[in-house]
C-alpha positions as CSV (number, residue, x, y, z in Angstrom):
1,M,86.6,214.6,57.9
2,P,85.2,217.1,55.4
3,Q,88.5,218.9,53.8
4,S,87.8,222.3,54.8
5,T,88.5,220.8,57.8
6,Q,91.8,219.0,57.8
7,P,94.0,221.8,57.7
8,A,92.7,223.1,60.7
9,A,92.6,219.7,62.4
10,E,96.4,219.8,61.5
11,R,97.1,222.8,62.8
12,K,95.7,221.9,66.5
13,A,97.2,218.7,66.8
14,I,100.7,220.5,65.9
15,I,99.9,222.8,68.8
16,L,99.1,219.7,70.7
17,A,102.4,217.6,69.7
18,L,104.7,221.1,70.8
19,L,102.6,221.0,74.1
20,L,103.4,217.5,74.9
21,L,107.2,218.2,73.6
22,A,106.8,221.1,75.9
23,I,105.8,219.1,79.4
24,Y,108.0,216.3,78.5
25,V,111.2,218.5,78.5
26,S,109.4,221.0,81.0
27,P,111.1,218.7,84.4
28,L,114.5,219.8,83.0
29,F,113.9,223.5,83.0
30,I,111.5,223.3,86.2
31,L,113.3,221.0,88.8
32,G,117.2,222.0,87.1
33,E,120.1,220.6,89.1
34,D,117.5,218.3,90.9
35,A,116.4,216.8,87.2
36,H,116.8,213.2,86.7
37,I,119.7,212.8,83.2
38,R,122.4,210.6,82.5
39,V,125.2,210.4,84.4
40,H,127.4,207.9,81.9
41,D,129.0,209.5,79.3
42,N,127.0,212.6,80.1
43,L,126.8,214.1,83.5
44,D,130.5,212.2,84.3
45,S,132.2,213.5,81.1
46,N,130.4,215.8,78.5
47,I,128.6,218.5,80.3
48,A,132.0,218.7,82.1
49,W,134.5,218.9,79.0
50,Y,132.2,221.4,77.9
51,K,132.7,223.8,80.7
52,V,136.6,223.2,80.9
53,L,137.0,223.8,77.2
54,V,134.8,227.3,77.5
55,R,137.1,228.3,80.3
56,S,140.4,227.2,79.4
57,G,141.2,230.2,77.1
58,E,141.5,227.3,74.1
59,W,137.8,227.3,73.0
60,F,139.2,228.9,69.8
61,G,143.3,227.3,70.3
62,G,145.1,226.3,67.6
63,V,145.4,222.7,66.1
64,N,148.4,222.5,68.1
65,A,146.9,223.8,71.5
66,S,146.6,222.2,74.6
67,I,144.1,221.9,77.7
68,E,146.2,222.4,81.2
69,Q,144.0,222.0,83.8
70,V,143.6,218.1,82.2
71,I,146.0,215.4,82.6
72,G,149.1,218.3,82.5
73,G,147.9,219.1,78.9
74,L,145.2,217.5,76.8
75,P,145.2,218.1,72.9
76,R,143.0,220.6,72.2
77,N,142.0,218.9,69.1
78,A,140.9,215.8,71.7
79,F,137.7,218.2,72.9
80,G,136.4,218.6,68.9
81,T,135.1,221.9,67.0
82,E,135.1,224.9,68.9
83,F,131.5,225.6,66.1
84,S,129.3,223.0,67.5
85,G,126.3,224.6,68.9
86,I,126.3,222.7,72.3
87,V,129.4,224.2,73.2
88,L,127.7,227.3,72.8
89,L,125.1,226.7,74.5
90,H,127.5,226.0,77.5
91,A,129.5,228.8,76.8
92,L,126.3,231.1,77.6
93,F,124.9,229.2,79.4
94,P,124.9,227.5,83.3
95,S,125.1,224.0,82.6
96,M,121.6,222.6,83.3
97,I,120.1,225.1,81.5
98,A,122.7,225.2,78.6
99,Y,121.6,220.8,78.4
100,A,118.0,221.9,79.1
101,L,118.2,224.1,76.0
102,S,119.9,221.3,73.8
103,Q,117.4,218.9,75.0
104,T,114.9,221.4,73.7
105,I,116.1,222.3,70.6
106,T,117.0,218.8,69.3
107,R,113.5,217.2,70.0
108,I,111.2,220.2,68.2
109,F,113.7,220.0,64.9
110,A,113.3,216.4,65.5
111,F,109.5,216.9,65.1
112,I,110.3,219.5,62.5
113,G,112.0,217.1,60.4
114,M,109.7,214.3,60.9
115,Y,106.4,216.3,60.2
116,L,108.1,217.4,56.5
117,L,109.4,214.6,55.7
118,L,106.3,212.7,55.8
119,K,104.3,215.5,54.3
120,N,106.2,216.3,51.5
121,H,107.2,212.6,50.2
122,F,105.9,209.6,52.4
123,V,102.2,210.0,54.0
124,T,101.1,213.7,51.3
125,K,97.2,212.8,51.6
126,P,95.7,215.6,53.8
127,E,92.9,213.3,55.2
128,H,96.2,211.1,56.7
129,W,97.4,214.4,58.8
130,A,97.0,212.5,61.8
131,I,99.6,209.7,60.9
132,R,102.4,212.4,60.1
133,V,101.8,214.5,63.3
134,F,101.7,211.8,65.4
135,V,104.6,209.7,64.0
136,A,106.8,212.8,64.0
137,L,105.7,213.7,67.6
138,A,107.2,210.2,68.5
139,F,110.1,210.1,66.7
140,A,110.5,213.5,68.1
141,L,110.4,211.7,71.9
142,T,113.1,209.0,70.6
143,P,115.5,208.8,73.8
144,F,119.1,209.6,72.2
145,W,122.6,210.4,73.8
146,P,122.2,214.1,74.6
147,S,125.9,215.4,73.1
148,G,124.6,213.4,69.5
149,M,122.4,216.5,69.2
150,L,120.7,216.5,65.9
151,S,123.2,213.3,64.7
152,T,120.0,211.1,64.2
153,L,117.3,213.6,64.7
154,G,118.5,215.8,62.5
155,M,118.7,213.2,59.6
156,P,114.9,213.3,58.4
157,L,115.3,217.3,58.2
158,A,118.6,216.5,56.1
159,L,116.5,214.1,53.8
160,W,113.8,216.4,53.3
161,A,115.9,218.3,51.9
162,F,117.7,216.4,49.7
163,L,114.7,215.1,48.6
164,N,113.2,218.1,47.7
165,I,116.8,218.9,46.0
166,R,116.3,215.7,44.2
167,S,112.9,216.4,42.9
168,R,114.1,219.5,41.8
169,R,111.7,221.8,44.2
170,S,113.4,223.4,46.6
171,G,114.0,226.8,47.7
172,W,116.8,228.3,49.8
173,V,115.5,226.7,52.9
174,E,116.4,223.4,52.0
175,W,120.1,224.9,51.4
176,V,120.2,226.5,54.6
177,A,119.2,223.6,56.5
178,L,121.9,221.7,55.1
179,G,124.3,224.3,55.9
180,L,123.4,224.1,59.3
181,L,123.0,221.0,60.6
182,P,126.9,220.2,60.6
183,L,127.0,222.8,63.1
184,Y,124.5,220.8,65.3
185,S,125.3,217.6,64.8
186,S,128.2,215.1,64.4
187,L,129.4,213.5,61.1
188,V,130.9,210.5,63.2
189,L,128.4,209.7,65.3
190,G,125.9,209.4,62.3
191,F,126.0,211.8,59.0
192,F,128.7,210.3,57.9
193,F,126.7,206.8,56.9
194,F,123.9,209.1,55.7
195,L,126.2,211.2,53.0
196,V,127.1,207.8,52.4
197,A,123.8,206.5,51.7
198,I,122.8,209.6,50.2
199,G,125.4,209.1,47.6
200,I,124.1,206.1,46.8
201,L,120.8,207.2,45.9
202,W,122.4,210.0,43.1
203,L,124.4,207.0,41.7
204,R,121.4,204.9,41.3
205,D,119.7,207.8,39.9
206,V,122.4,208.2,36.9
207,M,122.3,204.3,36.7
208,V,119.0,203.6,36.5
209,R,117.2,206.8,35.1
210,R,120.0,208.3,33.9
211,D,119.3,211.3,35.4
212,W,123.2,212.8,36.4
213,N,120.7,215.7,38.8
214,P,124.0,218.0,39.2
215,M,121.8,219.9,42.0
216,F,121.6,217.0,43.8
217,L,124.8,215.9,43.2
218,G,125.9,219.6,44.3
219,S,123.7,219.7,47.6
220,I,125.6,216.2,49.0
221,A,128.6,217.9,47.9
222,F,128.0,220.8,49.8
223,M,126.8,219.1,53.1
224,T,129.8,216.9,53.1
225,G,132.3,219.8,52.2
226,M,130.0,222.1,55.5
227,F,131.4,219.0,57.7
228,L,134.6,218.8,56.8
229,L,135.1,222.6,57.4
230,V,133.4,222.2,60.7
231,E,135.0,218.9,62.1
232,Y,138.4,220.6,60.4
233,R,140.4,219.6,64.2
234,L,139.3,215.7,63.4
235,V,140.5,215.9,59.7
236,Y,144.0,217.3,61.0
237,S,144.4,215.0,63.9
238,L,143.2,211.8,61.7
239,V,144.9,213.5,58.1
240,L,147.7,215.5,58.8
241,N,148.8,215.0,62.1
242,D,151.5,212.4,62.5
243,E,151.3,212.0,66.6
244,P,149.3,208.9,67.7
245,T,146.0,208.9,69.1
246,S,144.2,207.1,72.3
247,R,142.5,204.9,69.5
248,N,146.3,203.3,68.0
249,E,146.4,201.3,71.4
250,F,143.1,201.0,72.1
251,V,142.5,197.1,71.1
252,S,139.3,196.0,73.1
253,S,137.5,198.1,70.2
254,R,138.3,195.4,67.9
255,L,135.3,192.9,66.9
256,N,135.6,190.1,64.4
257,L,132.8,189.7,61.6
258,W,130.5,187.0,63.6
259,R,130.7,189.8,66.7
260,S,130.3,192.6,64.5
261,V,126.8,191.0,63.3
262,K,125.7,189.6,66.3
263,L,126.1,193.0,67.9
264,T,124.4,194.6,65.2
265,F,121.3,192.3,65.6
266,T,121.7,192.8,69.5
267,N,121.2,196.3,69.3
268,F,118.5,196.3,66.6
269,I,116.3,194.5,68.9
270,L,117.2,194.9,72.6
271,G,118.3,198.8,72.2
272,H,121.6,200.3,73.6
273,N,123.0,201.6,76.6
274,H,123.1,204.8,75.6
275,V,119.7,204.4,73.8
276,A,117.1,202.7,76.0
277,T,114.2,202.8,73.7
278,V,112.6,199.7,75.4
279,H,111.2,199.0,72.1
280,T,111.4,195.3,71.9
281,L,107.9,193.9,73.6
282,V,105.7,196.2,71.4
283,I,107.2,198.6,68.7
284,L,109.3,196.5,67.1
285,P,106.6,193.5,66.6
286,V,104.1,196.2,65.5
287,T,106.7,196.9,63.1
288,L,107.4,193.7,61.6
289,I,103.3,193.0,61.4
290,V,102.7,196.2,59.4
291,F,105.6,195.5,57.0
292,Y,103.7,191.6,56.7
293,L,100.6,193.3,55.7
294,V,102.1,196.0,53.3
295,A,104.4,192.9,51.8
296,A,100.7,191.2,51.6
297,Q,98.7,193.7,50.2
298,K,101.4,194.7,47.7
299,K,101.3,190.9,46.6
300,A,97.4,191.2,46.6
301,R,97.3,193.6,44.0
302,R,100.0,191.9,42.0
303,N,98.2,188.6,41.5
304,G,94.9,190.8,40.5
305,K,93.1,190.2,43.3
306,P,91.3,193.2,45.5
307,V,92.4,194.0,48.9
308,S,90.5,194.7,51.7
309,R,90.0,198.5,53.1
310,S,88.1,199.5,56.1
311,P,85.2,201.4,55.6
312,R,85.6,205.3,55.8
313,H,82.9,207.2,57.7
């Protein structure tokens, strides 16, 4: 394809991808309360909790407040932060519209984040526009636990921002992304581990490249600080409050090392109840084949052998 036509083709592909995303979420808007949505850990709990919180009069209650509508008085902190975007949606709109809007927001930003990450750092060649666009689309269509919001699907956007700051070619947009993501995601549902991994990347730069990069370190501290501010109720309940929580007596969740390792591989291969990706028969084998081909090509280059490529048209 001539290079002059690539930007136009990429723009058309992006429009097509967004159209497919709109079609994907459209049943939630068209069918409304007749739409098919997850029941377990969703319709039977979280969606109701948001409405109970908003209508309780304790949405912005103090750390010692309680929600009297639940079991005669449930601590306000059990409902999480008032600064969560999904709670705001349920305060402004009926439950089904709020649910549909949350799905739409999450998938749009998942697409944007993955597209920017691939375009800026991994699939940078102009002629590879189709890979960027449709991999981002596939990622945006990934099943996820609805109340998790951008806890997983927002990671590419955060990684894009961090890598731009790390390479010293960032602007205000990256900092805005890092500042807003904590308002529509959860620290404990994914970003804690993500931030630890980014911290290890900074430490690796210090040890291998002798690059302290204070701006990169500052960005990690900035996002961590934002999460701690947004999740101040969690910090208070775990660190400052002496009252026992339900987790103190929740014995059934304690797994030994072997069961934890086994569960890790089971979830990786078969998926999880909350996010049934059904990837075992197609996506996983293709991924392993691609890893094998990439490793074989690298080995061939090291040995000085020519790597076969398909002819360009």
